[in-house]
N, C-alpha and C positions, 0 to 999 in steps of 0.2 A: 492460447488466448482465443483462438477461433473455434471453440467447442471441440477441441481435440483430446481433452482429458478423457480417459476411458471410464466414463460413468456407467453405472449398472444398466441404464436404459440404452446405451449405445453398443454394448457387447455382452456376451454371455460371460459371467464371472463365476463359473462353476456352480456351486450350491448356494450362492448368495442370491437372495430374492431381490427384485428391483424396488427395494425400499430404502429410503435415505437412512444411512447409518447414524446420522447426527440427531434426527428427531424421531426416527422409527415410525413415521405416520404418513409420509407421502412418497410417491415414486421419485427416485433420484434422477436428477437432470442438472445441467449447468444452471439453468434458470432457478431451479429450486435451491440447490446447495448454496450458491453465492448470493442470491437475491431474495429468496422467499422463505427459506427455512427458519423456523422459530429459534433454532439454536444459533444461527448466524445473525439473526435480526439485531440482537444487542450489540454485537461486534460491528456490524455494518452501520448502525446508528451512531456509535461512538466515532468510527472513522469519518463518517459524513460530517458530524459536528466539528471534529477537530480540524478537518480540512475545508470547512465551509463549503461543502459540496451537497447542495440540496436538490435532489431530483427524485422523482417517483418512478424511475425506470424499473421495470420488473422483468425485462427480457435481456438475456445475456448478450445477444448480438447487437441490440440497440445500445447497451452500455458500452461495449467495445467500440462501436461507431462513434458514440458521444465522446469517449475518452480520446480516441485518435484525432478527432477534430478540435475539441475544446482544450485539451491539455498539450497541444503541440508546441506552444511557445515555451522557451526555456526560462520561465520566470521561477522565482523562489516558491510561490504557492503551488504551481504546477509540479515542480520537482518533488515537493512534499507529498502532494496527492499521489503521484506515481509510486513513491516509496511506500506510502501507507497502503495503497491498493495492492501492490505486489506482496507486501508482508501479510495482509489479510488473506489473499488468495493462497499463499504458500502455507500458512499455518492452519487455515481451514482444511485444505487438501491433506495436510499432514495428519490432522485429527481424524479426518474421514478414514484415511488408510490405517491408522492405529486401531481404530474401532473394527475395521474389517479384518485385517491381517494379524493383529496382535491381541485382539479382544481387550484392549485397554481404552478407558474413557477418561477424559478430562472435562471439567466444567467449562462453561462459557467464560467465566472470570479467569480461569487458568489460561485458556487459549488467548484471551484478550491481553493478559499479562505478557505472554510470549510475544505477541504482535508488538506491544508497546516496547518491550525490551529490544526487539529487532530494530524498530524505528529509532529508538533512542541511540542505539549503537551506531546506526548509520549517520544520524545527525551529529554525533560526537566525532565522526571522522573528519569533520571540518570542511565539507564540500560547499557549505553555505558561505557566500561572501558577505562581509559585514555591511548591513544596511538596515533601515528601520523595519522592513518586513522580516528579515532574518532574525532580528532581535525579538520581535513580537512572537515569532514561531518558537524560538528557543525558550522564551518566557512561558509560553503555553505548555511546553513540555518539561518545564522546571529544569532547564539546562543552563549552564554558564555561557556567557558571551565568549569565553575562550574557545568555544567550539566553532566560532566564525573565523574565516580567513580575513586578514586585513584587506581593506579596499586597495585596488591597484594604485600604484603611485604614478603620477603624471610623468611622462618622459622628461628626462633631464636635458634641457636645451642649452644649458650654459656651455658645455664642452663644444657643441656644434658652432656656437657663436665665436668662441675663442679660436677654433680651428679654421673657421671661414675667414677670419681676419688675418691669418698668418700667411 
């Protein structure tokens, strides 16, 4: 997360030029790959819209700082944002590596479909507790409410009263 991924600008990668393998038109860097590349712009815009995350940050370190401060709370929207951001990073980096090391390319739409599939799978694991926000998120992702855990039941105090009187 802290600019430790081995981009072509940060280390010599053999015969690979320091050109972004996703757009083939700009030097590769964290800022470019994840925030400014025309290949990832469609993906990034989709993720930002789905997560209601509207910012014009174009610097990797500023983005990480923003996320670490603003998404700290364990709310349902923040949890979704973290999942979406992680999936976007993972699949973008995977596509970059496939292009460099396997000489295979996928379109933006295919990469976006992979990201959505990962996010959907994680949402279906049932880590969201049933609440109006969780229902809204599941609806936006066209998922069943059965993906939610039921809300916690209040503690049963009837046994305590009976035992206290004995």
